[in-house]
PQR file with spaces between the fields and no chain letter, atoms N, CA, C, O and H, PARSE charges and radii, in Angstrom:
ATOM       1  N    UNK     1     -17.610   17.674   -7.487 -0.4000 1.5000
ATOM       2  CA   UNK     1     -17.514   16.197   -7.531 -0.0000 2.0000
ATOM       3  C    UNK     1     -15.949   15.893   -7.462  0.5500 1.7000
ATOM       4  O    UNK     1     -15.162   16.460   -8.220 -0.5500 1.4000
ATOM       5  N    UNK     2     -15.552   14.965   -6.506 -0.4000 1.5000
ATOM       6  CA   UNK     2     -14.179   14.575   -6.434 -0.0000 2.0000
ATOM       7  C    UNK     2     -13.864   13.401   -7.382  0.5500 1.7000
ATOM       8  O    UNK     2     -14.627   12.451   -7.557 -0.5500 1.4000
ATOM       9  H    UNK     2     -16.192   14.505   -5.891  0.4000 1.0000
ATOM      10  N    UNK     3     -12.684   13.554   -7.966 -0.4000 1.5000
ATOM      11  CA   UNK     3     -12.349   12.496   -8.849 -0.0000 2.0000
ATOM      12  C    UNK     3     -10.929   11.944   -8.424  0.5500 1.7000
ATOM      13  O    UNK     3      -9.976   12.700   -8.231 -0.5500 1.4000
ATOM      14  H    UNK     3     -12.064   14.326   -7.823  0.4000 1.0000
ATOM      15  N    UNK     4     -10.860   10.611   -8.296 -0.4000 1.5000
ATOM      16  CA   UNK     4      -9.553   10.035   -7.852 -0.0000 2.0000
ATOM      17  C    UNK     4      -9.122    9.070   -8.997  0.5500 1.7000
ATOM      18  O    UNK     4      -9.878    8.788   -9.927 -0.5500 1.4000
ATOM      19  H    UNK     4     -11.634    9.997   -8.452  0.4000 1.0000
ATOM      20  N    UNK     5      -7.884    8.593   -8.872 -0.4000 1.5000
ATOM      21  CA   UNK     5      -7.378    7.721   -9.871 -0.0000 2.0000
ATOM      22  C    UNK     5      -7.373    6.279   -9.317  0.5500 1.7000
ATOM      23  O    UNK     5      -6.944    6.019   -8.193 -0.5500 1.4000
ATOM      24  H    UNK     5      -7.270    8.822   -8.117  0.4000 1.0000
ATOM      25  N    UNK     6      -7.857    5.390  -10.135 -0.4000 1.5000
ATOM      26  CA   UNK     6      -7.904    3.944   -9.656 -0.0000 2.0000
ATOM      27  C    UNK     6      -6.467    3.521   -9.389  0.5500 1.7000
ATOM      28  O    UNK     6      -5.611    3.699  -10.256 -0.5500 1.4000
ATOM      29  H    UNK     6      -8.205    5.602  -11.048  0.4000 1.0000
ATOM      30  N    UNK     7      -6.188    2.988   -8.262 -0.4000 1.5000
ATOM      31  CA   UNK     7      -4.794    2.569   -7.893 -0.0000 2.0000
ATOM      32  C    UNK     7      -4.349    1.374   -8.721  0.5500 1.7000
ATOM      33  O    UNK     7      -3.152    1.089   -8.772 -0.5500 1.4000
ATOM      34  H    UNK     7      -6.884    2.843   -7.558  0.4000 1.0000
ATOM      35  N    UNK     8      -5.235    0.685   -9.351 -0.4000 1.5000
ATOM      36  CA   UNK     8      -4.789   -0.481  -10.127 -0.0000 2.0000
ATOM      37  C    UNK     8      -4.532   -0.161  -11.592  0.5500 1.7000
ATOM      38  O    UNK     8      -3.485   -0.489  -12.152 -0.5500 1.4000
ATOM      39  H    UNK     8      -6.207    0.916   -9.309  0.4000 1.0000
ATOM      40  N    UNK     9      -5.536    0.500  -12.200 -0.4000 1.5000
ATOM      41  CA   UNK     9      -5.407    0.692  -13.652 -0.0000 2.0000
ATOM      42  C    UNK     9      -5.167    2.123  -14.108  0.5500 1.7000
ATOM      43  O    UNK     9      -4.815    2.356  -15.264 -0.5500 1.4000
ATOM      44  H    UNK     9      -6.386    0.767  -11.745  0.4000 1.0000
ATOM      45  N    UNK    10      -5.367    3.151  -13.144 -0.4000 1.5000
ATOM      46  CA   UNK    10      -5.085    4.537  -13.517 -0.0000 2.0000
ATOM      47  C    UNK    10      -6.288    5.286  -14.065  0.5500 1.7000
ATOM      48  O    UNK    10      -6.148    6.454  -14.427 -0.5500 1.4000
ATOM      49  H    UNK    10      -5.653    2.962  -12.205  0.4000 1.0000
ATOM      50  N    UNK    11      -7.415    4.699  -14.142 -0.4000 1.5000
ATOM      51  CA   UNK    11      -8.697    5.375  -14.767 -0.0000 2.0000
ATOM      52  C    UNK    11      -9.195    6.379  -13.717  0.5500 1.7000
ATOM      53  O    UNK    11      -9.141    6.100  -12.519 -0.5500 1.4000
ATOM      54  H    UNK    11      -7.530    3.750  -13.848  0.4000 1.0000
ATOM      55  N    UNK    12      -9.657    7.493  -14.145 -0.4000 1.5000
ATOM      56  CA   UNK    12     -10.318    8.420  -13.288 -0.0000 2.0000
ATOM      57  C    UNK    12     -11.636    7.843  -12.762  0.5500 1.7000
ATOM      58  O    UNK    12     -12.431    7.254  -13.494 -0.5500 1.4000
ATOM      59  H    UNK    12      -9.701    7.720  -15.118  0.4000 1.0000
ATOM      60  N    UNK    13     -11.818    8.038  -11.485 -0.4000 1.5000
ATOM      61  CA   UNK    13     -13.080    7.418  -10.841 -0.0000 2.0000
ATOM      62  C    UNK    13     -13.741    8.511  -10.014  0.5500 1.7000
ATOM      63  O    UNK    13     -13.087    9.205   -9.235 -0.5500 1.4000
ATOM      64  H    UNK    13     -11.172    8.517  -10.890  0.4000 1.0000
ATOM      65  N    UNK    14     -15.001    8.645  -10.190 -0.4000 1.5000
ATOM      66  CA   UNK    14     -15.787    9.629   -9.379 -0.0000 2.0000
ATOM      67  C    UNK    14     -15.887    9.088   -7.886  0.5500 1.7000
ATOM      68  O    UNK    14     -16.155    7.907   -7.667 -0.5500 1.4000
ATOM      69  H    UNK    14     -15.532    8.082  -10.822  0.4000 1.0000
ATOM      70  N    UNK    15     -15.681    9.918   -6.974 -0.4000 1.5000
ATOM      71  CA   UNK    15     -15.666    9.540   -5.588 -0.0000 2.0000
ATOM      72  C    UNK    15     -17.093    9.863   -5.046  0.5500 1.7000
ATOM      73  O    UNK    15     -17.303   10.959   -4.527 -0.5500 1.4000
ATOM      74  H    UNK    15     -15.463   10.877   -7.152  0.4000 1.0000
ATOM      75  N    UNK    16     -18.081    8.922   -5.159 -0.4000 1.5000
ATOM      76  CA   UNK    16     -19.488    9.164   -4.745 -0.0000 2.0000
ATOM      77  C    UNK    16     -19.980    7.836   -4.161  0.5500 1.7000
ATOM      78  O    UNK    16     -19.457    6.760   -4.451 -0.5500 1.4000
ATOM      79  H    UNK    16     -17.910    8.031   -5.581  0.4000 1.0000
ATOM      80  N    UNK    17     -20.970    7.965   -3.358 -0.4000 1.5000
ATOM      81  CA   UNK    17     -21.579    6.805   -2.677 -0.0000 2.0000
ATOM      82  C    UNK    17     -22.090    5.717   -3.612  0.5500 1.7000
ATOM      83  O    UNK    17     -22.140    4.543   -3.243 -0.5500 1.4000
ATOM      84  H    UNK    17     -21.394    8.840   -3.122  0.4000 1.0000
ATOM      85  N    UNK    18     -22.458    6.099   -4.788 -0.4000 1.5000
ATOM      86  CA   UNK    18     -22.988    5.170   -5.762 -0.0000 2.0000
ATOM      87  C    UNK    18     -21.939    4.176   -6.264  0.5500 1.7000
ATOM      88  O    UNK    18     -22.248    3.044   -6.638 -0.5500 1.4000
ATOM      89  H    UNK    18     -22.418    7.053   -5.088  0.4000 1.0000
ATOM      90  N    UNK    19     -20.651    4.656   -6.259 -0.4000 1.5000
ATOM      91  CA   UNK    19     -19.532    3.847   -6.661 -0.0000 2.0000
ATOM      92  C    UNK    19     -19.049    2.963   -5.537  0.5500 1.7000
ATOM      93  O    UNK    19     -18.204    3.371   -4.740 -0.5500 1.4000
ATOM      94  H    UNK    19     -20.400    5.575   -5.955  0.4000 1.0000
ATOM      95  N    UNK    20     -19.600    1.700   -5.461 -0.4000 1.5000
ATOM      96  CA   UNK    20     -19.287    0.840   -4.325 -0.0000 2.0000
ATOM      97  C    UNK    20     -17.876    0.283   -4.245  0.5500 1.7000
ATOM      98  O    UNK    20     -17.452   -0.276   -3.233 -0.5500 1.4000
ATOM      99  H    UNK    20     -20.286    1.368   -6.109  0.4000 1.0000
ATOM     100  N    UNK    21     -17.110    0.472   -5.438 -0.4000 1.5000
ATOM     101  CA   UNK    21     -15.814   -0.025   -5.471 -0.0000 2.0000
ATOM     102  C    UNK    21     -14.719    0.995   -5.202  0.5500 1.7000
ATOM     103  O    UNK    21     -13.535    0.664   -5.269 -0.5500 1.4000
ATOM     104  H    UNK    21     -17.454    0.925   -6.260  0.4000 1.0000
ATOM     105  N    UNK    22     -15.101    2.238   -4.898 -0.4000 1.5000
ATOM     106  CA   UNK    22     -14.219    3.335   -4.737 -0.0000 2.0000
ATOM     107  C    UNK    22     -13.149    3.014   -3.767  0.5500 1.7000
ATOM     108  O    UNK    22     -13.518    2.503   -2.710 -0.5500 1.4000
ATOM     109  H    UNK    22     -16.063    2.507   -4.844  0.4000 1.0000
ATOM     110  N    UNK    23     -11.868    3.229   -3.949 -0.4000 1.5000
ATOM     111  CA   UNK    23     -11.316    4.142   -4.896 -0.0000 2.0000
ATOM     112  C    UNK    23     -10.950    3.482   -6.229  0.5500 1.7000
ATOM     113  O    UNK    23     -10.289    4.061   -7.091 -0.5500 1.4000
ATOM     114  H    UNK    23     -11.568    3.644   -4.808  0.4000 1.0000
ATOM     115  N    UNK    24     -11.428    2.216   -6.346 -0.4000 1.5000
ATOM     116  CA   UNK    24     -11.288    1.391   -7.578 -0.0000 2.0000
ATOM     117  C    UNK    24     -12.345    1.654   -8.599  0.5500 1.7000
ATOM     118  O    UNK    24     -13.432    2.096   -8.228 -0.5500 1.4000
ATOM     119  H    UNK    24     -11.965    1.746   -5.646  0.4000 1.0000
ATOM     120  N    UNK    25     -12.103    1.411   -9.867 -0.4000 1.5000
ATOM     121  CA   UNK    25     -13.109    1.672  -10.917 -0.0000 2.0000
ATOM     122  C    UNK    25     -14.041    0.544  -11.016  0.5500 1.7000
ATOM     123  O    UNK    25     -15.155    0.717  -11.509 -0.5500 1.4000
ATOM     124  H    UNK    25     -11.220    1.052  -10.169  0.4000 1.0000
ATOM     125  N    UNK    26     -13.642   -0.656  -10.559 -0.4000 1.5000
ATOM     126  CA   UNK    26     -14.433   -1.894  -10.774 -0.0000 2.0000
ATOM     127  C    UNK    26     -14.108   -2.941   -9.725  0.5500 1.7000
ATOM     128  O    UNK    26     -13.130   -2.842   -8.984 -0.5500 1.4000
ATOM     129  H    UNK    26     -12.736   -0.797  -10.158  0.4000 1.0000
ATOM     130  N    UNK    27     -14.960   -3.938   -9.695 -0.4000 1.5000
ATOM     131  CA   UNK    27     -14.666   -5.131   -8.798 -0.0000 2.0000
ATOM     132  C    UNK    27     -13.443   -5.804   -9.253  0.5500 1.7000
ATOM     133  O    UNK    27     -12.698   -6.322   -8.421 -0.5500 1.4000
ATOM     134  H    UNK    27     -15.755   -4.018  -10.297  0.4000 1.0000
ATOM     135  N    UNK    28     -13.165   -5.838  -10.559 -0.4000 1.5000
ATOM     136  CA   UNK    28     -11.969   -6.567  -10.985 -0.0000 2.0000
ATOM     137  C    UNK    28     -10.656   -5.874  -10.483  0.5500 1.7000
ATOM     138  O    UNK    28      -9.705   -6.534  -10.064 -0.5500 1.4000
ATOM     139  H    UNK    28     -13.770   -5.417  -11.235  0.4000 1.0000
ATOM     140  N    UNK    29     -10.659   -4.502  -10.548 -0.4000 1.5000
ATOM     141  CA   UNK    29      -9.482   -3.796  -10.082 -0.0000 2.0000
ATOM     142  C    UNK    29      -9.363   -3.923   -8.556  0.5500 1.7000
ATOM     143  O    UNK    29      -8.245   -4.000   -8.047 -0.5500 1.4000
ATOM     144  H    UNK    29     -11.431   -3.966  -10.888  0.4000 1.0000
ATOM     145  N    UNK    30     -10.445   -3.948   -7.833 -0.4000 1.5000
ATOM     146  CA   UNK    30     -10.427   -4.108   -6.418 -0.0000 2.0000
ATOM     147  C    UNK    30      -9.912   -5.523   -6.074  0.5500 1.7000
ATOM     148  O    UNK    30      -9.147   -5.681   -5.123 -0.5500 1.4000
ATOM     149  H    UNK    30     -11.353   -3.886   -8.247  0.4000 1.0000
ATOM     150  N    UNK    31     -10.332   -6.563   -6.851 -0.4000 1.5000
ATOM     151  CA   UNK    31      -9.775   -7.901   -6.557 -0.0000 2.0000
ATOM     152  C    UNK    31      -8.315   -8.073   -6.965  0.5500 1.7000
ATOM     153  O    UNK    31      -7.568   -8.804   -6.314 -0.5500 1.4000
ATOM     154  H    UNK    31     -10.953   -6.434   -7.624  0.4000 1.0000
ATOM     155  N    UNK    32      -7.892   -7.374   -8.081 -0.4000 1.5000
ATOM     156  CA   UNK    32      -6.482   -7.458   -8.427 -0.0000 2.0000
ATOM     157  C    UNK    32      -5.621   -6.904   -7.271  0.5500 1.7000
ATOM     158  O    UNK    32      -4.591   -7.478   -6.918 -0.5500 1.4000
ATOM     159  H    UNK    32      -8.499   -6.780   -8.609  0.4000 1.0000
ATOM     160  N    UNK    33      -6.067   -5.783   -6.700 -0.4000 1.5000
ATOM     161  CA   UNK    33      -5.293   -5.172   -5.550 -0.0000 2.0000
ATOM     162  C    UNK    33      -5.306   -6.053   -4.341  0.5500 1.7000
ATOM     163  O    UNK    33      -4.270   -6.160   -3.685 -0.5500 1.4000
ATOM     164  H    UNK    33      -6.903   -5.316   -6.987  0.4000 1.0000
ATOM     165  N    UNK    34      -6.428   -6.716   -3.977 -0.4000 1.5000
ATOM     166  CA   UNK    34      -6.495   -7.669   -2.910 -0.0000 2.0000
ATOM     167  C    UNK    34      -5.723   -8.842   -3.133  0.5500 1.7000
ATOM     168  O    UNK    34      -5.156   -9.343   -2.162 -0.5500 1.4000
ATOM     169  H    UNK    34      -7.270   -6.629   -4.510  0.4000 1.0000
ATOM     170  N    UNK    35      -5.603   -9.390   -4.322 -0.4000 1.5000
ATOM     171  CA   UNK    35      -4.748  -10.436   -4.654 -0.0000 2.0000
ATOM     172  C    UNK    35      -3.303  -10.152   -4.481  0.5500 1.7000
ATOM     173  O    UNK    35      -2.534  -11.013   -4.055 -0.5500 1.4000
ATOM     174  H    UNK    35      -6.063   -8.983   -5.111  0.4000 1.0000
ATOM     175  N    UNK    36      -2.941   -9.013   -4.791 -0.4000 1.5000
ATOM     176  CA   UNK    36      -1.474   -8.469   -4.681 -0.0000 2.0000
ATOM     177  C    UNK    36      -1.078   -8.469   -3.164  0.5500 1.7000
ATOM     178  O    UNK    36       0.013   -8.904   -2.796 -0.5500 1.4000
ATOM     179  H    UNK    36      -3.565   -8.313   -5.138  0.4000 1.0000
ATOM     180  N    UNK    37      -2.001   -7.968   -2.313 -0.4000 1.5000
ATOM     181  CA   UNK    37      -1.769   -8.097   -0.940 -0.0000 2.0000
ATOM     182  C    UNK    37      -1.661   -9.454   -0.368  0.5500 1.7000
ATOM     183  O    UNK    37      -0.821   -9.737    0.485 -0.5500 1.4000
ATOM     184  H    UNK    37      -2.887   -7.615   -2.612  0.4000 1.0000
ATOM     185  N    UNK    38      -2.611  -10.377   -0.897 -0.4000 1.5000
ATOM     186  CA   UNK    38      -2.628  -11.733   -0.407 -0.0000 2.0000
ATOM     187  C    UNK    38      -1.465  -12.546   -0.762  0.5500 1.7000
ATOM     188  O    UNK    38      -1.111  -13.470   -0.030 -0.5500 1.4000
ATOM     189  H    UNK    38      -3.293  -10.147   -1.590  0.4000 1.0000
ATOM     190  N    UNK    39      -0.796  -12.229   -1.944 -0.4000 1.5000
ATOM     191  CA   UNK    39       0.378  -12.897   -2.429 -0.0000 2.0000
ATOM     192  C    UNK    39       1.606  -12.248   -1.988  0.5500 1.7000
ATOM     193  O    UNK    39       2.699  -12.647   -2.389 -0.5500 1.4000
ATOM     194  H    UNK    39      -1.083  -11.479   -2.539  0.4000 1.0000
ATOM     195  N    UNK    40       1.479  -11.249   -1.168 -0.4000 1.5000
ATOM     196  CA   UNK    40       2.538  -10.411   -0.557 -0.0000 2.0000
ATOM     197  C    UNK    40       3.412   -9.635   -1.639  0.5500 1.7000
ATOM     198  O    UNK    40       4.596   -9.366   -1.432 -0.5500 1.4000
ATOM     199  H    UNK    40       0.591  -10.925   -0.843  0.4000 1.0000
ATOM     200  N    UNK    41       2.760   -9.307   -2.770 -0.4000 1.5000
ATOM     201  CA   UNK    41       3.503   -8.430   -3.657 -0.0000 2.0000
ATOM     202  C    UNK    41       3.581   -7.039   -3.107  0.5500 1.7000
ATOM     203  O    UNK    41       4.485   -6.280   -3.456 -0.5500 1.4000
ATOM     204  H    UNK    41       1.798   -9.525   -2.938  0.4000 1.0000
ATOM     205  N    UNK    42       2.618   -6.678   -2.225 -0.4000 1.5000
ATOM     206  CA   UNK    42       2.655   -5.473   -1.472 -0.0000 2.0000
ATOM     207  C    UNK    42       2.915   -5.845   -0.020  0.5500 1.7000
ATOM     208  O    UNK    42       2.322   -6.793    0.495 -0.5500 1.4000
ATOM     209  H    UNK    42       1.883   -7.294   -1.943  0.4000 1.0000
ATOM     210  N    UNK    43       3.829   -5.077    0.664 -0.4000 1.5000
ATOM     211  CA   UNK    43       4.072   -5.281    2.063 -0.0000 2.0000
ATOM     212  C    UNK    43       4.426   -3.980    2.720  0.5500 1.7000
ATOM     213  O    UNK    43       4.985   -3.079    2.095 -0.5500 1.4000
ATOM     214  H    UNK    43       4.311   -4.307    0.246  0.4000 1.0000
ATOM     215  N    UNK    44       4.085   -3.885    4.023 -0.4000 1.5000
ATOM     216  CA   UNK    44       4.425   -2.753    4.799 -0.0000 2.0000
ATOM     217  C    UNK    44       5.841   -3.034    5.391  0.5500 1.7000
ATOM     218  O    UNK    44       6.008   -3.996    6.141 -0.5500 1.4000
ATOM     219  H    UNK    44       3.631   -4.617    4.531  0.4000 1.0000
ATOM     220  N    UNK    45       6.795   -2.246    5.074 -0.4000 1.5000
ATOM     221  CA   UNK    45       8.127   -2.609    5.533 -0.0000 2.0000
ATOM     222  C    UNK    45       8.181   -2.614    7.096  0.5500 1.7000
ATOM     223  O    UNK    45       7.600   -1.781    7.792 -0.5500 1.4000
ATOM     224  H    UNK    45       6.660   -1.465    4.465  0.4000 1.0000
ATOM     225  N    UNK    46       8.935   -3.633    7.563 -0.4000 1.5000
ATOM     226  CA   UNK    46       9.180   -3.763    9.000 -0.0000 2.0000
ATOM     227  C    UNK    46      10.253   -2.809    9.500  0.5500 1.7000
ATOM     228  O    UNK    46      11.333   -2.691    8.922 -0.5500 1.4000
ATOM     229  H    UNK    46       9.407   -4.309    6.998  0.4000 1.0000
ATOM     230  N    UNK    47       9.921   -2.136   10.588 -0.4000 1.5000
ATOM     231  CA   UNK    47      10.910   -1.247   11.189 -0.0000 2.0000
ATOM     232  C    UNK    47      12.148   -2.063   11.729  0.5500 1.7000
ATOM     233  O    UNK    47      11.992   -2.929   12.589 -0.5500 1.4000
ATOM     234  H    UNK    47       9.043   -2.231   11.057  0.4000 1.0000
ATOM     235  N    UNK    48      13.332   -1.771   11.217 -0.4000 1.5000
ATOM     236  CA   UNK    48      14.570   -2.399   11.681 -0.0000 2.0000
ATOM     237  C    UNK    48      14.978   -1.810   12.953  0.5500 1.7000
ATOM     238  O    UNK    48      15.075   -0.589   13.081 -0.5500 1.4000
ATOM     239  H    UNK    48      13.458   -1.067   10.518  0.4000 1.0000
ATOM     240  N    UNK    49      15.239   -2.695   13.972 -0.4000 1.5000
ATOM     241  CA   UNK    49      15.638   -2.153   15.348 -0.0000 2.0000
ATOM     242  C    UNK    49      17.118   -1.652   15.159  0.5500 1.7000
ATOM     243  O    UNK    49      17.821   -2.134   14.270 -0.5500 1.4000
ATOM     244  H    UNK    49      15.160   -3.686   13.869  0.4000 1.0000
ATOM     245  N    UNK    50      17.546   -0.738   15.956 -0.4000 1.5000
ATOM     246  CA   UNK    50      18.926   -0.304   15.933 -0.0000 2.0000
ATOM     247  C    UNK    50      19.884   -1.489   16.269  0.5500 1.7000
ATOM     248  O    UNK    50      19.523   -2.427   16.980 -0.5500 1.4000
ATOM     249  H    UNK    50      16.975   -0.347   16.677  0.4000 1.0000
ATOM     250  N    UNK    51      21.079   -1.396   15.736 -0.4000 1.5000
ATOM     251  CA   UNK    51      22.097   -2.481   15.936 -0.0000 2.0000
ATOM     252  C    UNK    51      22.325   -2.715   17.338  0.5500 1.7000
ATOM     253  O    UNK    51      22.629   -3.860   17.675 -0.5500 1.4000
ATOM     254  H    UNK    51      21.372   -0.634   15.158  0.4000 1.0000
ATOM     255  N    UNK    52      22.223   -1.777   18.241 -0.4000 1.5000
ATOM     256  CA   UNK    52      22.573   -2.061   19.624 -0.0000 2.0000
ATOM     257  C    UNK    52      21.487   -2.776   20.426  0.5500 1.7000
ATOM     258  O    UNK    52      21.713   -3.118   21.586 -0.5500 1.4000
ATOM     259  H    UNK    52      21.976   -0.847   17.967  0.4000 1.0000
ATOM     260  N    UNK    53      20.351   -3.002   19.852 -0.4000 1.5000
ATOM     261  CA   UNK    53      19.328   -3.816   20.529 -0.0000 2.0000
ATOM     262  C    UNK    53      19.435   -5.280   20.073  0.5500 1.7000
ATOM     263  O    UNK    53      19.695   -5.592   18.911 -0.5500 1.4000
ATOM     264  H    UNK    53      20.167   -2.724   18.909  0.4000 1.0000
ATOM     265  N    UNK    54      19.219   -6.150   21.063 -0.4000 1.5000
ATOM     266  CA   UNK    54      19.323   -7.544   20.755 -0.0000 2.0000
ATOM     267  C    UNK    54      17.892   -8.050   20.481  0.5500 1.7000
ATOM     268  O    UNK    54      16.937   -7.469   20.998 -0.5500 1.4000
ATOM     269  H    UNK    54      19.008   -5.897   22.007  0.4000 1.0000
ATOM     270  N    UNK    55      17.728   -9.089   19.702 -0.4000 1.5000
ATOM     271  CA   UNK    55      16.432   -9.666   19.368 -0.0000 2.0000
ATOM     272  C    UNK    55      15.835  -10.437   20.524  0.5500 1.7000
ATOM     273  O    UNK    55      14.661  -10.804   20.464 -0.5500 1.4000
ATOM     274  H    UNK    55      18.504   -9.561   19.283  0.4000 1.0000
ATOM     275  N    UNK    56      16.590  -10.696   21.568 -0.4000 1.5000
ATOM     276  CA   UNK    56      16.139  -11.575   22.739 -0.0000 2.0000
ATOM     277  C    UNK    56      15.885  -10.728   23.820  0.5500 1.7000
ATOM     278  O    UNK    56      16.104  -11.199   24.936 -0.5500 1.4000
ATOM     279  H    UNK    56      17.543  -10.399   21.616  0.4000 1.0000
ATOM     280  N    UNK    57      15.433   -9.478   23.729 -0.4000 1.5000
ATOM     281  CA   UNK    57      14.998   -8.644   24.813 -0.0000 2.0000
ATOM     282  C    UNK    57      13.661   -9.252   25.393  0.5500 1.7000
ATOM     283  O    UNK    57      12.804   -9.754   24.665 -0.5500 1.4000
ATOM     284  H    UNK    57      15.255   -9.095   22.822  0.4000 1.0000
ATOM     285  N    UNK    58      13.561   -9.167   26.707 -0.4000 1.5000
ATOM     286  CA   UNK    58      12.333   -9.592   27.330 -0.0000 2.0000
ATOM     287  C    UNK    58      11.399   -8.404   27.490  0.5500 1.7000
ATOM     288  O    UNK    58      11.850   -7.268   27.636 -0.5500 1.4000
ATOM     289  H    UNK    58      14.257   -8.759   27.298  0.4000 1.0000
ATOM     290  N    UNK    59      10.104   -8.664   27.463 -0.4000 1.5000
ATOM     291  CA   UNK    59       9.135   -7.577   27.657 -0.0000 2.0000
ATOM     292  C    UNK    59       8.873   -7.276   29.046  0.5500 1.7000
ATOM     293  O    UNK    59       8.078   -6.384   29.345 -0.5500 1.4000
ATOM     294  H    UNK    59       9.738   -9.587   27.344  0.4000 1.0000
């Protein structure tokens, strides 16, 4: 059996089909994580272009 850590609260979670909230331990933890993305607490960093490129380049 595979065990993962809930990304929200840190509880060990069994990774099995019966756990519909995996990798989270509960619906609450799943919704907390979703809310963090929705309020932009989490963000994927934007790649910064090199200084020699202009923002006005045409495609």
